[in-house]
N, C-alpha and C positions, 0 to 999 in steps of 0.2 A: 070792388071786385066781387061783391056778394052775388051779383046777377050773372057773373061770368060762367060759361059752360064748365061743368065738372065731369069727371070720369072716374069711376071705380073699375079698375081693369079686372076682367074675368079671366082667371088663369087657365081654365080648361079651353077657353076660346083662343088664347095665345098658343097653346099646344097645337090645336087643330089648325090654326093659321100657319104656324111654322111648318107643319107637315105639308099643307096644301101649297104654300108658296115655293117650297123646294121643288115639288113636282111641276108646278106651273112654270117656274123659271127654266127648268130643263127642257120644256116642250115648246114654249111660245116666246119668240123673240120680240122685244119691245118695238113699238111702231117707229121710234126715232132711229133705231138701228136698221130696220127695213128701209126707211127713207134714205139712210146713209148708203146702203147698197145701191139703190136706184140712182142716187147722185153719182156714185163712182162709176156705175155702169154706163151712164150717159157720157161721162167725160173720159173714159178709158180709150186710149189710142192703139194699144197693143192687142192683136187678134187673140193670142193665147190667153192673155189676161182677161179679155172679155169672155172667153169660153169658161175659164175658171170661175169668174164672177157669176155667170149664168148657172153653173152647177151649184154654187153656194145658194143662190136665190131659190133654185128649185128644191134644194134640201130643206130650206126654211118652210116652203109651202107644203112639202110632203109631210114633214114632222107635224105641222099644225093640222093638216087634213086627216092624218092617220092617228093623231094623238100619240106620236112616238117621240123619242128623244132627239134633240138637235145634234147631240154629240154623245158618244159613249162615255166620255169622261164626266162623271157626276161631280168632280171637283172637291175642293175643301169647302164645306158649308160656312158661309159668313153671314151673320145677321147684324144689321145696324139698327139699333133701337133709339128712336128719338122721342123723348118724353116732354110733353108740354106742361103748361101751368095748370094747376088745379086737378092734377092727376094723382090718384091714390093707387099705388101698386107695391106689392111685396117683391122687391128686387131679387131676392134669393129664389123665390118661387117662380119668378119670371124666367130666370136663367135655366132653371131645372125644366120648365115647360118647353122651352125652345129645344133643349137637348132631347126630351122625349119625342117632340115632333119630328126631329131629324131621324131618330131611330125608327119611328113608325113609318115615315116616308120610305126609308130604305127597305124595311122588311115587308111592308104591306103592298108596296107598288108592284114588284120589287125593283130596286135600283142597284146598280153595281156599287159596292162600297169601295171607295178609293182611299180610305183613311187607315193607316197602319201605325204601329209603334215605331219610333225613329231608330231604335237599336235592334230590337228583335224582329221587326217587320211583321209582327202578328197583326192580323186583321180581325176585328170583332164583328165585322159584317153588319155594322149599324151606322156607318159614316161618322162615328164619334170616337173620341179618345181624350187623352189628357189635354185640357184647354181647347178642345174641339167639340162642338162647333165654336168658331171664333165669334165672340159677341162684343160689339162696340156699343157703348151707351153714351148718348149726348142729350142735351136739353134744348128745347126750342120755345120760342115765344108765341105759342099757339095754345089758347086755353082749351082744356078738355079734349086733348088729342094725344094719342100714342101711335107712333108710326113704326111699323116693322118692315124693314127691307131685307130681302134675301138675295145673296149673290153667291152662286156656285163658281169658285175660282179654279179653273182647270190647271193642271200641272204644266202643260205646254206653255201657257202664257205666264204662269207664276214663276217659272224658271227664268223668264225674262225680267229679273229683278236685280237692280244694281244700286250701289250707294258709294259716294265719294265725298270725303270731307275736304272740301276746298277751303282756301283762305281768301280773305277779302281782296288781296293783291292779285288774285287770279282773274278777277273781274267777270263780267257777264259773258264774255266770249268763251271762257272756260266752261261755264254752265252749258252753253249751246253746244260746244264741241263734245262734252261728255255725253249729252243726250243723243246727238247724231251718231257718235261712235258706237254707242250701245245698241242703237237701232240697227246699224250695219252689222255688228257682232251677232245680234239675235237672228238676223236674216229671215229665212223662212221657217225657222224652228218654232216661232210663236204664232204660226198660222195667220199671216196677214191676209187681208187688210186689218189693221189693229187700231185700238185706241191707245196711244202712248201717254201714260200718266207720268207727270213730272212733279216732284216735290222740291221746293227750294226754301231753305232756312230751317228754323227750329233746332232741335237736337237730332241725333242720328235716328232715334226711333220715331220721333214725330215726323221727320222728313220722309221716312219710308212709308209711314201711314198716310201722309198727304199724297204721296205718289199713287197709292192704291185708291184713295178717295177720288183723285183726278181721273184715274183709269176707268173707274166704274161710274163716273158722272154721265148723265144723259147727253147724247149728241145734240148740239145746238145750244147748250148752256155755255156760259162764259165765266171765267175766273172773276171773283168779286174784287180782286185787287187790280187796279188799272195797269200796273206794271206787269203783273202776271198775265193779264189778258193780251197785252202787247206781245209778250214772249210767246204765248200760244200761237198767234198768227204767224210770227216769224219762224217758229219751229215746224209748224204744220206745212208751210211752203217748202222748207228745207228738206224735211223727211220725204215728201212726195216727189222731190226731184232726184232721189237716190236711185230710182229704177229697180228697186227690190220687187215690187209688185205682189199680186196675190200669190200666196203660197211660196213666195220667194223666187218665182219663175220669170220675173221681169214685168215691167209695166209701170203705169202712173199711180196705181192704187195701192200704195204701201200702207197708208193709214187713213182711217176715217177722219182723224183729227189728232192733234197733240193737245192734251189738257194739262193745265198747270195749276197747282195750289201752292200758296206761299204762307210762311209764318215768320214772325220776328225771330231773330237769332242773336248770337253773341257777337260782340265787336271784333273778336279775333277768329271767327270761323264763318263758313258759308256752305253748309251741307247741300248736296244735290242728290236726288234719288230718282230712279226710273222704275216704273212698274207697268208692264205691258198687258193689255187685255186683248185676247184673240178676236177673230171676226164674229165668233158666237158670243157676243157681249150680253150675257144673260142676267136678268134680274127680275124680281117681282116684289110688290109692296102691298101691305095691308094697313089700312088706316082705321084705328079704333076711335069711336066717339060714343057718346051716350045713345046715339041713334042706331048703332050697330057697327058692322065691319064692312069696309069697302075695299075691294081688291083691284089692283091695277099695276102700273109699272113705275 
Protein backbone atom coordinates (compact mmCIF):
# COMPACT_ATOMS: atom_id res chain seq x y z
CA UNK A 1 0.00 0.00 0.00
CA UNK A 2 3.06 2.27 0.14
CA UNK A 3 2.57 3.40 -3.47
CA UNK A 4 -1.21 3.86 -3.19
CA UNK A 5 -2.48 7.42 -3.77
CA UNK A 6 -2.70 9.51 -0.62
CA UNK A 7 -4.64 12.66 0.18
CA UNK A 8 -4.31 15.28 2.89
CA UNK A 9 -7.63 17.13 2.80
CA UNK A 10 -7.40 20.91 2.58
CA UNK A 11 -10.13 22.22 4.91
CA UNK A 12 -10.52 25.67 3.26
CA UNK A 13 -11.04 23.85 -0.05
CA UNK A 14 -13.83 21.81 1.57
CA UNK A 15 -15.52 25.01 2.75
CA UNK A 16 -15.34 26.53 -0.73
CA UNK A 17 -16.61 23.33 -2.34
CA UNK A 18 -19.51 23.07 0.12
CA UNK A 19 -20.52 26.61 -0.80
CA UNK A 20 -20.21 26.15 -4.57
CA UNK A 21 -21.95 22.76 -4.59
CA UNK A 22 -24.98 24.19 -2.82
CA UNK A 23 -25.33 26.91 -5.44
CA UNK A 24 -24.61 24.52 -8.34
CA UNK A 25 -27.16 21.97 -7.14
CA UNK A 26 -29.85 24.64 -6.97
CA UNK A 27 -29.23 25.83 -10.53
CA UNK A 28 -28.22 22.88 -12.72
CA UNK A 29 -30.13 19.62 -12.90
CA UNK A 30 -28.02 16.46 -13.40
CA UNK A 31 -27.89 14.97 -16.90
CA UNK A 32 -29.57 11.71 -15.81
CA UNK A 33 -32.64 13.65 -14.58
CA UNK A 34 -32.79 15.65 -17.82
CA UNK A 35 -32.66 12.36 -19.72
CA UNK A 36 -35.42 11.07 -17.44
CA UNK A 37 -37.64 13.99 -18.44
CA UNK A 38 -36.99 13.30 -22.12
CA UNK A 39 -37.90 9.63 -21.65
CA UNK A 40 -41.15 10.45 -19.84
CA UNK A 41 -42.05 13.07 -22.43
CA UNK A 42 -41.64 10.55 -25.25
CA UNK A 43 -43.86 7.99 -23.55
CA UNK A 44 -46.58 10.24 -22.11
CA UNK A 45 -50.04 9.64 -23.63
CA UNK A 46 -51.98 12.37 -21.80
CA UNK A 47 -52.10 15.81 -23.47
CA UNK A 48 -52.25 17.78 -20.22
CA UNK A 49 -49.38 15.78 -18.79
CA UNK A 50 -47.28 16.47 -21.90
CA UNK A 51 -47.93 20.20 -21.49
CA UNK A 52 -46.84 20.09 -17.84
CA UNK A 53 -43.71 18.11 -18.69
CA UNK A 54 -42.87 20.63 -21.43
CA UNK A 55 -43.15 23.47 -18.90
CA UNK A 56 -40.85 21.64 -16.49
CA UNK A 57 -38.32 20.97 -19.24
CA UNK A 58 -38.39 24.64 -20.23
CA UNK A 59 -37.88 25.68 -16.60
CA UNK A 60 -34.74 23.52 -16.45
CA UNK A 61 -33.39 25.18 -19.59
CA UNK A 62 -34.23 28.72 -18.43
CA UNK A 63 -32.61 28.18 -15.02
CA UNK A 64 -29.41 26.94 -16.64
CA UNK A 65 -29.39 29.63 -19.31
CA UNK A 66 -29.98 32.51 -16.88
CA UNK A 67 -28.01 31.00 -13.95
CA UNK A 68 -31.17 31.12 -11.86
CA UNK A 69 -32.65 28.70 -9.35
CA UNK A 70 -34.57 25.63 -10.50
CA UNK A 71 -36.95 26.09 -7.56
CA UNK A 72 -37.41 28.73 -4.89
CA UNK A 73 -37.16 26.08 -2.17
CA UNK A 74 -33.47 25.87 -1.28
CA UNK A 75 -34.30 22.90 0.94
CA UNK A 76 -32.58 21.30 3.88
CA UNK A 77 -28.86 21.09 2.95
CA UNK A 78 -27.58 17.51 3.07
CA UNK A 79 -23.93 16.57 2.54
CA UNK A 80 -22.81 13.00 2.00
CA UNK A 81 -19.10 12.59 2.67
CA UNK A 82 -17.34 9.47 1.34
CA UNK A 83 -13.79 8.98 2.61
CA UNK A 84 -11.42 6.62 0.82
CA UNK A 85 -8.29 4.82 1.94
CA UNK A 86 -5.10 6.76 2.71
CA UNK A 87 -7.02 9.96 3.35
CA UNK A 88 -5.93 12.25 6.17
CA UNK A 89 -8.67 14.60 7.37
CA UNK A 90 -9.65 16.34 10.59
CA UNK A 91 -13.28 15.22 10.92
CA UNK A 92 -14.30 18.00 13.31
CA UNK A 93 -12.77 20.64 11.04
CA UNK A 94 -14.44 19.00 8.03
CA UNK A 95 -17.91 19.29 9.56
CA UNK A 96 -17.30 22.88 10.58
CA UNK A 97 -16.09 23.76 7.08
CA UNK A 98 -19.24 22.36 5.50
CA UNK A 99 -21.34 24.44 7.88
CA UNK A 100 -19.42 27.59 6.98
CA UNK A 101 -19.80 26.81 3.28
CA UNK A 102 -23.57 26.52 3.64
CA UNK A 103 -23.80 29.82 5.51
CA UNK A 104 -21.61 31.57 2.91
CA UNK A 105 -23.67 30.23 0.01
CA UNK A 106 -26.85 31.52 1.65
CA UNK A 107 -25.50 34.94 2.51
CA UNK A 108 -23.19 35.64 -0.42
CA UNK A 109 -25.34 34.40 -3.30
CA UNK A 110 -27.93 35.14 -1.68
CA UNK A 111 -30.31 32.21 -1.24
CA UNK A 112 -33.58 31.99 0.65
CA UNK A 113 -32.89 30.37 4.00
CA UNK A 114 -35.44 27.61 4.54
CA UNK A 115 -34.08 26.40 7.91
CA UNK A 116 -35.76 27.41 11.18
CA UNK A 117 -35.81 26.31 14.83
CA UNK A 118 -38.47 23.57 15.20
CA UNK A 119 -40.18 25.20 18.21
CA UNK A 120 -39.61 28.95 17.97
CA UNK A 121 -39.49 28.93 14.12
CA UNK A 122 -36.64 31.46 14.31
CA UNK A 123 -34.66 31.71 11.07
CA UNK A 124 -30.96 32.55 11.32
CA UNK A 125 -30.91 33.25 7.56
CA UNK A 126 -27.90 31.05 6.91
CA UNK A 127 -29.61 27.72 6.04
CA UNK A 128 -28.09 26.27 9.20
CA UNK A 129 -29.19 25.29 12.69
CA UNK A 130 -28.93 22.53 15.27
CA UNK A 131 -27.64 19.41 13.42
CA UNK A 132 -28.15 21.21 10.07
CA UNK A 133 -26.58 20.96 7.53
CA UNK A 134 -27.18 17.23 7.71
CA UNK A 135 -23.82 15.47 7.27
CA UNK A 136 -23.57 11.75 6.55
CA UNK A 137 -20.11 10.16 6.59
CA UNK A 138 -19.21 6.82 5.02
CA UNK A 139 -16.04 5.07 3.85
CA UNK A 140 -15.20 3.78 0.37
CA UNK A 141 -12.54 1.47 -1.03
CA UNK A 142 -10.90 4.14 -3.20
CA UNK A 143 -7.35 5.21 -2.27
CA UNK A 144 -6.64 8.91 -2.01
CA UNK A 145 -10.21 10.08 -2.61
CA UNK A 146 -12.71 12.15 -0.64
CA UNK A 147 -16.08 12.73 -2.25
CA UNK A 148 -18.51 15.44 -1.15
CA UNK A 149 -22.09 15.16 -2.43
CA UNK A 150 -24.57 17.99 -1.83
CA UNK A 151 -28.32 17.35 -1.93
CA UNK A 152 -30.82 20.15 -1.19
CA UNK A 153 -33.97 18.32 -0.03
CA UNK A 154 -37.07 20.44 -0.54
CA UNK A 155 -39.93 20.42 1.95
CA UNK A 156 -42.56 19.37 -0.58
CA UNK A 157 -40.84 16.08 -1.27
CA UNK A 158 -39.44 15.59 2.24
CA UNK A 159 -42.99 15.74 3.58
CA UNK A 160 -43.52 12.61 1.48
CA UNK A 161 -41.71 10.49 4.09
CA UNK A 162 -43.29 7.45 5.71
CA UNK A 163 -42.24 4.52 7.90
CA UNK A 164 -44.02 1.32 8.90
CA UNK A 165 -42.71 -1.44 11.13
CA UNK A 166 -43.97 -4.55 9.38
CA UNK A 167 -43.54 -8.08 10.70
CA UNK A 168 -42.20 -10.99 8.62
CA UNK A 169 -45.65 -12.61 8.40
CA UNK A 170 -46.88 -9.58 6.43
CA UNK A 171 -44.69 -10.69 3.53
CA UNK A 172 -43.45 -8.80 0.47
CA UNK A 173 -46.99 -7.97 -0.63
CA UNK A 174 -47.38 -5.75 2.44
CA UNK A 175 -44.18 -3.92 1.50
CA UNK A 176 -45.52 -3.29 -2.00
CA UNK A 177 -48.93 -2.21 -0.72
CA UNK A 178 -47.37 0.25 1.73
CA UNK A 179 -45.26 1.89 -0.97
CA UNK A 180 -48.10 2.17 -3.46
CA UNK A 181 -50.56 3.48 -0.86
CA UNK A 182 -48.09 6.16 0.23
CA UNK A 183 -47.55 7.29 -3.36
CA UNK A 184 -51.33 7.58 -3.73
CA UNK A 185 -51.55 9.48 -0.43
CA UNK A 186 -48.82 11.92 -1.49
CA UNK A 187 -50.47 12.49 -4.87
CA UNK A 188 -49.47 15.80 -6.41
CA UNK A 189 -48.16 17.30 -3.15
CA UNK A 190 -44.65 15.95 -3.84
CA UNK A 191 -44.41 17.61 -7.28
CA UNK A 192 -44.36 14.54 -9.55
CA UNK A 193 -42.81 13.06 -11.61
CA UNK A 194 -40.81 11.82 -8.66
CA UNK A 195 -38.12 9.38 -7.66
CA UNK A 196 -39.71 7.16 -5.03
CA UNK A 197 -37.09 5.96 -2.56
CA UNK A 198 -37.84 2.79 -0.62
CA UNK A 199 -35.88 1.35 2.29
CA UNK A 200 -36.51 -2.22 3.39
CA UNK A 201 -34.99 -3.78 6.49
CA UNK A 202 -32.49 -2.57 9.07
CA UNK A 203 -33.80 -0.62 12.06
CA UNK A 204 -36.34 2.19 11.95
CA UNK A 205 -33.68 4.89 11.55
CA UNK A 206 -31.52 2.92 9.11
CA UNK A 207 -34.57 2.04 7.03
CA UNK A 208 -35.56 5.70 6.74
CA UNK A 209 -31.99 6.63 5.83
CA UNK A 210 -31.92 3.95 3.12
CA UNK A 211 -35.14 5.33 1.64
CA UNK A 212 -33.49 8.73 1.28
CA UNK A 213 -30.35 7.19 -0.21
CA UNK A 214 -32.58 5.44 -2.73
CA UNK A 215 -34.56 8.60 -3.50
CA UNK A 216 -31.41 10.59 -4.24
CA UNK A 217 -29.61 7.92 -6.29
CA UNK A 218 -28.89 8.74 -9.93
CA UNK A 219 -31.49 7.60 -12.42
CA UNK A 220 -30.36 4.49 -14.27
CA UNK A 221 -28.62 3.00 -11.26
CA UNK A 222 -29.82 -0.31 -9.81
CA UNK A 223 -29.99 -1.65 -6.28
CA UNK A 224 -26.95 -3.80 -5.48
CA UNK A 225 -29.18 -6.43 -3.89
CA UNK A 226 -30.78 -8.63 -6.63
CA UNK A 227 -34.02 -8.90 -4.63
CA UNK A 228 -34.08 -5.13 -4.20
CA UNK A 229 -33.47 -4.65 -7.92
CA UNK A 230 -36.37 -6.98 -8.72
CA UNK A 231 -38.63 -5.02 -6.37
CA UNK A 232 -37.57 -1.75 -8.04
CA UNK A 233 -38.87 -2.94 -11.40
CA UNK A 234 -42.16 -4.23 -10.01
CA UNK A 235 -42.86 -1.06 -8.03
CA UNK A 236 -41.85 1.27 -10.89
CA UNK A 237 -44.40 -0.37 -13.17
CA UNK A 238 -47.08 -0.32 -10.48
CA UNK A 239 -46.57 3.34 -9.54
CA UNK A 240 -46.72 4.52 -13.15
CA UNK A 241 -50.00 2.67 -13.65
CA UNK A 242 -51.71 4.77 -10.96
CA UNK A 243 -52.53 7.68 -13.29
CA UNK A 244 -51.37 10.38 -10.85
CA UNK A 245 -49.17 12.00 -13.49
CA UNK A 246 -47.14 15.24 -13.48
CA UNK A 247 -48.18 17.56 -10.64
CA UNK A 248 -50.93 15.07 -9.79
CA UNK A 249 -53.10 16.16 -12.72
CA UNK A 250 -53.22 12.79 -14.47
CA UNK A 251 -51.04 10.88 -16.89
CA UNK A 252 -48.51 8.10 -17.19
CA UNK A 253 -45.54 9.99 -15.72
CA UNK A 254 -46.01 9.65 -11.98
CA UNK A 255 -42.38 8.68 -11.28
CA UNK A 256 -39.06 8.57 -13.09
CA UNK A 257 -38.43 5.39 -11.12
CA UNK A 258 -38.83 3.62 -7.81
CA UNK A 259 -35.44 2.99 -6.21
CA UNK A 260 -34.96 0.44 -3.43
CA UNK A 261 -32.19 -0.04 -0.88
CA UNK A 262 -32.12 -2.96 1.54
CA UNK A 263 -30.39 -3.90 4.79
CA UNK A 264 -30.33 -6.99 6.96
CA UNK A 265 -32.89 -6.83 9.75
CA UNK A 266 -34.10 -8.65 12.86
CA UNK A 267 -35.88 -12.02 12.61
CA UNK A 268 -39.06 -10.58 14.15
CA UNK A 269 -39.45 -7.40 12.09
CA UNK A 270 -39.29 -5.97 8.58
CA UNK A 271 -39.34 -2.15 8.47
CA UNK A 272 -40.28 -0.38 5.24
CA UNK A 273 -39.80 3.33 4.58
CA UNK A 274 -40.65 5.69 1.75
CA UNK A 275 -38.90 8.97 0.95
CA UNK A 276 -39.96 10.80 -2.19
CA UNK A 277 -37.78 13.12 -4.29
CA UNK A 278 -39.60 15.72 -6.40
CA UNK A 279 -39.05 16.25 -10.14
CA UNK A 280 -36.30 18.76 -9.37
CA UNK A 281 -33.96 15.99 -8.24
CA UNK A 282 -31.01 18.23 -7.46
CA UNK A 283 -27.50 17.19 -6.45
CA UNK A 284 -23.86 18.13 -7.06
CA UNK A 285 -20.59 16.41 -6.22
CA UNK A 286 -16.96 17.38 -5.67
CA UNK A 287 -14.21 14.75 -5.75
CA UNK A 288 -10.97 15.59 -3.93
CA UNK A 289 -7.71 13.91 -4.92
CA UNK A 290 -4.04 14.86 -4.70
CA UNK A 291 -4.46 16.37 -8.20
CA UNK A 292 -7.18 18.80 -7.12
CA UNK A 293 -10.97 19.03 -6.99
CA UNK A 294 -13.31 17.84 -9.74
CA UNK A 295 -16.94 18.99 -9.72
CA UNK A 296 -19.78 17.03 -11.26
CA UNK A 297 -23.01 15.22 -10.38
